[in-house]
C-alpha positions in Angstrom: -2.6 1.0 36.3 -5.2 0.2 34.1 -5.3 -3.5 33.3 -3.8 -5.0 29.9 -7.6 -6.2 28.1 -8.7 -2.4 29.2 -5.7 -1.0 27.1 -6.1 -2.9 24.1 -8.0 -1.2 21.6 -5.8 0.7 19.4 -4.4 3.3 20.7 -7.2 5.0 23.5 -5.9 8.1 22.3 -9.1 9.9 24.6 -8.6 14.0 22.8 -6.5 15.5 20.4 -4.0 17.9 22.3 -0.6 19.9 21.4 0.8 19.0 17.9 2.0 21.4 15.2 -0.9 22.3 12.4 -0.6 21.1 9.2 1.6 22.7 6.6 0.2 25.9 4.2 -2.4 24.4 1.6 -0.7 23.8 -1.9 -4.3 23.8 -3.7 -6.8 26.1 -3.8 -9.8 23.8 -2.4 -12.5 23.4 -4.5 -15.9 22.1 -2.8 -17.8 19.1 -4.5 -21.7 19.4 -5.0 -23.9 17.9 -2.4 -24.6 14.6 -2.9 -28.0 15.1 -2.6 -31.0 17.2 -0.9 -31.2 15.9 2.7 -31.2 17.7 5.7 -29.6 17.5 8.7 -29.6 18.3 12.3 -27.5 18.3 15.4 -24.0 17.7 14.6 -24.1 16.1 11.6 -25.7 19.5 10.2 -22.1 20.8 10.9 -20.2 18.5 8.5 -19.9 20.6 5.3 -20.2 19.8 1.4 -17.3 17.7 0.2 -13.8 19.7 -0.7 -12.1 18.3 -3.8 -7.6 19.2 -4.1 -5.4 18.6 -6.3 -1.6 18.0 -4.8 1.7 16.0 -5.8 3.6 13.7 -4.2 7.3 12.8 -5.5 5.9 12.9 -8.8 3.1 11.7 -9.0 0.1 13.9 -9.2 -3.2 12.9 -7.5 -6.6 14.3 -5.9 -7.4 14.3 -2.3 -11.0 14.0 -2.0 -12.5 15.3 1.8 -16.6 14.5 2.6 -18.9 12.4 3.6 -21.1 8.9 3.0 -25.0 9.5 3.3 -26.3 5.8 5.8 -30.1 5.3 5.1 -32.3 3.1 6.4 -34.4 0.5 4.5 -36.8 3.6 4.6 -34.5 5.5 2.6 -33.6 7.7 5.6 -30.1 9.2 6.5 -28.5 7.6 9.6 -25.8 8.7 9.1 -22.5 10.9 7.5 -19.4 8.5 7.4 -16.2 11.1 7.1 -13.6 9.9 4.2 -10.4 10.7 2.8 -9.7 9.3 -0.4 -6.5 9.7 -2.3 -6.8 9.3 -6.0 -3.9 8.7 -8.8 -4.7 11.3 -11.6 -4.3 9.3 -14.8 -4.6 5.9 -13.8 -6.6 3.6 -15.3 -10.1 2.7 -12.9 -10.2 -0.6 -13.7 -6.7 -1.6 -13.1 -6.1 0.8 -10.4 -5.6 -0.7 -7.0 -8.1 0.6 -4.3 -7.4 0.3 -0.5 -10.1 1.1 2.1 -8.4 2.3 5.9 -10.2 2.0 9.4 -8.3 2.1 12.8 -9.8 -0.2 15.6 -11.0 0.6 18.8 -13.7 0.1 19.1 -13.9 3.9 18.7 -10.6 4.6 16.8 -10.8 7.7 14.0 -8.3 6.5 11.1 -6.0 9.8 11.4 -3.1 7.1 12.9 -3.0 5.6 9.6 -3.5 8.5 7.6 -0.8 10.4 9.0 0.9 7.5 10.6 1.6 5.1 8.0 0.3 5.4 4.1 -0.9 8.6 3.7 0.6 11.2 1.8 1.3 13.3 4.8 3.4 11.8 8.0 3.6 13.1 11.4 7.2 12.7 12.1 8.2 11.8 15.9 11.8 13.7 16.7 14.6 11.5 16.6 15.7 12.6 19.6 12.7 11.4 21.7 10.2 9.7 19.8 8.0 10.2 23.0 7.6 13.5 22.2 4.7 14.2 20.3 4.9 17.9 21.4 7.5 18.4 18.5 6.1 16.3 16.3 6.1 17.6 12.3 3.8 17.4 9.6 5.1 16.6 6.2 5.7 14.7 3.2 5.4 11.0 3.4 8.2 10.0 1.2 6.9 6.2 2.4 3.1 6.7 1.3 1.2 3.9 -0.5 0.3 6.0 -3.5 2.7 4.5 -6.0 1.0 1.4 -5.1 -2.7 2.3 -4.7 -5.0 4.9 -4.3 -6.2 4.9 -1.0 -10.3 5.6 0.9 -9.9 5.9 4.5 -12.8 6.2 6.8 -13.6 7.1 9.8 -16.2 5.1 11.9 -19.8 6.4 12.8 -18.9 8.5 15.9 -15.6 8.5 15.5 -13.3 11.8 13.8 -15.6 13.1 11.6 -18.6 10.9 11.4 -21.5 11.0 12.8 -25.0 9.7 13.1 -27.8 11.2 12.5 -29.7 10.0 15.4 -27.2 9.9 18.3 -30.0 8.1 20.8 -30.2 5.5 18.2 -26.4 5.2 17.2 -25.6 2.4 19.9 -28.4 -0.2 18.1 -27.7 0.9 14.8 -23.6 1.1 14.6 -21.6 -0.1 17.9 -21.4 -3.5 17.3 -18.8 -6.3 15.5 -21.6 -6.7 13.1 -23.7 -3.4 12.7 -20.0 -1.9 12.5 -18.9 -4.6 9.8 -22.3 -4.0 7.4 -22.1 0.2 8.0 -18.1 0.1 6.7 -19.2 -2.6 3.7 -22.3 0.1 2.7 -20.1 3.1 2.6 -17.7 1.2 0.5 -19.6 0.1 -1.6 -21.1 3.4 -2.0 -17.6 4.9 -2.5 -16.5 2.3 -5.2 -20.4 3.2 -6.9 -19.6 7.0 -6.7 -16.3 6.4 -8.6 -16.8 3.4 -10.7 -14.4 1.3 -9.3 -16.2 -2.2 -9.5 -13.3 -3.6 -11.8 -10.8 -2.4 -9.6 -8.5 -4.7 -6.8 -10.0 -4.1 -3.8 -8.3 -4.7 -0.7 -9.1 -3.8 3.2 -6.5 -2.3 5.7 -6.9 -1.9 9.6 -5.1 -1.7 12.5 -5.3 -3.2 16.0 -9.4 -3.8 16.6 -9.3 -3.2 12.9 -7.9 -6.6 12.5 -11.0 -7.6 13.9 -13.6 -5.3 11.6 -11.5 -6.5 8.2 -12.2 -9.7 8.8 -16.0 -8.8 9.6 -16.3 -6.1 7.1 -14.9 -8.5 4.3 -17.8 -10.9 4.9 -20.1 -8.3 5.2 -19.1 -7.0 1.8 -19.2 -10.5 0.3 -22.4 -11.6 2.1 -24.2 -8.0 1.7 -23.1 -5.9 -1.0 -21.5 -8.9 -3.6 -18.0 -7.1 -3.3 -15.3 -9.7 -3.1 -11.6 -8.7 -1.7 -8.2 -9.0 -3.4 -6.6 -8.7 -0.6 -6.6 -7.7 3.6 -3.8 -6.2 5.5 -4.4 -6.1 9.3 -1.3 -4.2 11.0 -0.8 -5.4 14.3 -4.0 -6.7 14.5 -6.5 -8.0 17.4 -7.7 -11.2 16.3 -9.3 -13.3 19.4 -10.4 -11.2 22.2 -9.8 -13.8 24.4 -6.4 -15.0 23.4 -5.0 -11.0 24.9 -7.0 -12.0 28.2 -3.1 -13.1 29.7 -5.0 -12.9 33.3 -7.0 -16.4 32.9 -5.8 -17.9 29.6 -2.3 -19.9 30.1 -2.3 -19.6 26.4 -2.5 -15.9 26.1 0.5 -15.6 28.5 2.5 -18.2 26.2 1.3 -16.0 22.8 2.4 -13.0 24.7 6.2 -14.4 25.7 8.0 -14.1 22.7 7.1 -10.5 22.4 8.3 -9.9 26.2 11.5 -11.4 25.1 12.1 -9.4 21.9 11.5 -7.0 23.7 14.4 -7.5 26.0 16.5 -8.5 23.1 15.7 -5.0 21.6 17.9 -4.3 18.3 19.3 -7.5 18.4 16.2 -9.7 17.8 15.9 -11.1 14.6 12.7 -13.1 13.1 15.0 -16.3 13.8 15.0 -15.3 17.5 11.5 -14.8 17.6 10.9 -17.8 16.0 12.7 -19.5 18.9 11.2 -17.5 21.8 7.7 -18.6 20.6 9.1 -22.1 19.9 10.0 -22.2 23.6 6.6 -20.3 24.7 4.5 -22.7 23.4 6.5 -25.5 24.2 8.1 -25.6 28.1 6.7 -22.5 28.7 3.2 -23.5 28.3 3.8 -27.0 29.5 4.6 -25.6 33.0 2.0 -22.6 33.4 -0.9 -24.7 32.0 0.1 -27.0 34.7 0.1 -26.9 38.8 2.0 -24.4 39.9 5.7 -25.4 40.5 7.4 -25.6 44.3 10.9 -25.6 45.2 13.6 -26.2 42.7 11.3 -26.7 39.8 10.2 -23.3 40.7 13.0 -21.5 41.7 14.9 -23.1 37.9 11.9 -22.2 36.0 11.0 -18.4 37.0 14.9 -18.0 36.8 14.9 -18.9 32.9 11.3 -16.6 32.6 13.7 -13.9 34.1 16.7 -14.6 32.2 14.9 -14.1 28.8 12.6 -11.5 29.7 14.8 -9.1 31.6 12.0 -8.7 34.4 13.0 -9.4 37.8 12.9 -13.1 39.0 10.8 -11.5 42.7 8.6 -10.6 40.3 8.1 -13.7 38.4 8.3 -15.6 41.1 5.3 -13.8 43.1 3.0 -14.1 39.6 3.7 -17.6 39.2 5.4 -17.0 35.8 2.8 -15.1 34.1 3.8 -11.5 34.3 0.9 -9.2 35.2 1.2 -6.6 32.0 0.1 -3.7 32.8 0.7 -3.6 36.6 3.1 -1.0 37.6 5.6 -3.8 39.1 6.6 -4.9 35.9 6.1 -1.9 33.5 7.7 0.3 35.6 11.5 0.0 36.4 14.3 2.1 38.0 11.9 5.5 37.8 11.1 4.8 34.1 7.9 3.6 32.8 7.9 1.2 30.0 4.6 1.1 27.0 2.1 -1.3 26.8 2.1 -0.3 22.9 6.1 -0.5 23.1 7.8 -2.5 25.2 11.1 -0.7 24.5 9.8 2.4 24.8 9.5 4.7 28.4 9.5 8.0 30.1 10.1 8.8 33.7 7.5 7.7 35.9 4.9 9.9 37.6 4.5 7.5 39.9 7.8 5.7 40.7 7.5 6.2 44.1 3.9 4.0 44.1 1.7 6.8 44.3 -0.8 8.0 42.2 -1.3 6.8 38.1 1.0 6.0 35.6 -0.1 6.7 32.1 0.9 4.7 29.4 3.2 6.7 26.9 2.0 6.1 23.9 -1.9 6.1 25.6 -1.9 9.3 27.1 1.5 11.1 25.4 2.7 11.4 22.0 -0.3 9.6 20.5 -2.3 12.2 20.8 -0.5 14.3 18.5 -2.5 13.0 15.8 -5.9 14.1 16.5 -5.0 17.9 16.4 -2.7 17.2 13.7 -5.5 15.8 11.4 -8.0 18.8 12.1 -5.6 21.1 10.8 -4.3 19.3 7.9 -8.2 18.6 6.6 -8.5 22.3 7.3 -5.7 23.9 5.6 -4.7 21.3 3.3 -7.9 19.4 2.1 -10.4 22.5 2.6 -12.2 20.4 5.3 -13.7 23.2 7.3 -15.9 22.1 10.6 -16.7 23.7 14.1 -16.6 19.7 15.6 -13.9 18.3 17.2 -12.0 15.0 15.5 -13.0 12.7 17.8 -9.6 10.9 17.7 -10.9 8.2 19.8 -14.5 8.1 21.1 -14.9 6.2 24.8 -18.8 6.9 24.1 -18.9 4.3 21.6 -16.3 2.2 23.1 -18.3 2.2 26.1 -21.4 1.2 23.8 -19.9 -2.0 21.9 -21.7 -5.0 21.9 -19.3 -7.7 21.1 -21.5 -10.6 20.4 -25.1 -11.6 19.0 -26.6 -12.1 22.0 -24.3 -13.4 24.8 -20.9 -11.7 27.0 -18.8 -13.7 25.0 -16.5 -11.9 21.5 -17.6 -13.7 18.2 -14.7 -15.8 17.1 -13.1 -14.3 14.2 -10.9 -17.3 13.0 -13.5 -19.6 11.1 -15.1 -16.7 9.3 -11.4 -16.1 8.1 -11.6 -19.7 7.4 -14.6 -19.3 5.6 -13.4 -16.1 3.7 -10.2 -17.6 3.2 -12.5 -21.4 1.6 -14.9 -19.2 -0.5 -12.3 -16.7 -2.2 -9.2 -18.6 -3.8 -8.1 -15.3 -4.8 -8.4 -13.9 -1.3 -4.7 -13.1 0.6 -4.0 -11.7 3.8 -0.5 -9.7 4.8 -0.4 -9.4 8.7 2.4 -7.0 10.3 3.3 -6.6 13.8 6.2 -5.1 15.6 8.7 -7.2 18.0 8.0 -5.0 21.1 4.0 -4.9 21.1 2.2 -6.2 24.4 -1.0 -5.1 23.3 -1.6 -7.0 20.2 1.3 -9.3 20.3 2.9 -11.4 17.3 2.3 -14.6 18.5 -1.9 -14.3 18.2 -0.9 -14.1 14.4 1.1 -17.1 14.0 -1.2 -19.0 16.1 -4.0 -17.5 14.1 -2.4 -18.8 10.9 -1.5 -22.1 12.4 -4.7 -22.7 13.3 -6.3 -22.4 9.3 -7.3 -25.4 7.8 -8.3 -23.1 4.8 -5.3 -20.7 2.6 -2.7 -20.3 5.7 -0.4 -20.4 2.7 -2.0 -17.1 1.2 -1.6 -15.4 5.0 1.7 -14.0 5.3 3.4 -12.8 8.4 5.7 -9.9 8.4 7.7 -8.2 11.5 9.0 -4.7 11.7 11.0 -3.0 15.0 8.6 -1.4 16.9 5.4 -1.4 18.9 2.1 -1.4 18.2 2.2 1.4 16.0 5.7 0.1 14.3 5.2 2.9 11.7 6.6 5.8 14.1 9.6 4.2 13.1 10.7 5.4 9.6 12.8 2.5 9.0 10.1 0.1 9.4 7.4 2.6 8.0 9.6 2.6 4.7 10.3 -1.0 5.0 6.2 -1.5 5.4 5.5 0.4 2.5 8.4 -1.7 0.4 6.5 -4.4 1.6 3.1 -3.9 0.8 3.7 -2.9 -2.5 5.4 -6.2 -3.3 2.5 -7.8 -2.3 0.0 -6.0 -4.2 2.4 -6.3 -7.2 1.4 -10.2 -6.9 -1.9 -9.5 -8.0 -1.0 -7.6 -10.8 1.2 -10.1 -12.5 -1.8 -12.6 -12.1 
């Protein structure tokens, strides 16, 4: 098994494979005029002109615009073409209609997950009888699209999806780092805002997994570099502080993971109250024990038995690992011939290495989650009229491997001080955080810890828990609840 930290990134889906093609187009694509007379070489030259199509969803007429935004250096020369898909409600007032900018995580993940999984007008539904079966996923209208509440712009990070740098040899220094990436997204958002005269619209960011870190950094870059203040940030299953995800070396991280393990054992009987109780136990008696000397004798036996009873994990494994389950290790993820998922610890597949030989691939990472790549490329070509010979890069491992986590040293940039500053400087900023109970990659305990350690604006941060794991929106009921909650949350701005 890969280590948990190696699997943290927002669904490390390496390449698009089998999935059903998109439905037939409901409108004839109309190519938009090229944005400039720039000439491109290499892969950047394989991106076509923008395409504009007309559609309907649940009585809402909307326009889809699939195209690219051109980023430039200080001399005005193009450095990248960032692919995006915008959905705008026809006839709405641009001055009052909210607009939300979406990105996924990774680093290196494209936005197909959020577009076809959560908020876009189309959704890729997994089979009800087996949600781990991506082969039989079906693309159809999304009854829980966020379109009634907000216009949406899904932007692929440079090097992912259809976004391409003009010079791949310079892309690492220019784009593949926490700060560089945030500046690129902030400029892309400013370009779209200006091109569409949406300066007076309410503005929101929506990020998943590493997109939590990205949303904080992009919000800061928008404010400081582009002069754009946000109404809100929506974080789905966010990574917030990378050290909090390192359970191997950090007792606090182990404690923040424990409520998700307990909730997964409770499964359908989990409630907000039981999750809160699990958090209090983990941050109290459990953390006190694991942060102290390793217990011995009857004290150890009693402590490990308590953990085993709460999590459903074997007591002998808990004892061997001194009360800190090695999430990602085979003896934790595999039980009775079934392999359980890091991204949803209640989902399992037949373990191909139940005998202890060979690899045990994560069910989401290497299974059904890969369906989003091919599904999106078909949807872009057939419904949106955006046809290119490029492969839609669902997650770029070269981007991931090149990522610069800090300005100079090896430690990641800390996010909570940045968010604290944003909440202080912008008293109108609000934050909506959504977590699945059963997500072991970015456990919900980290979001509560983050809120508890803000010194400014904690009352403007709302935490929401749903049945499911990292991709909580793959469960129709949770996708519906999420859409309803986000809509109600955005309406609070409209009422002011």
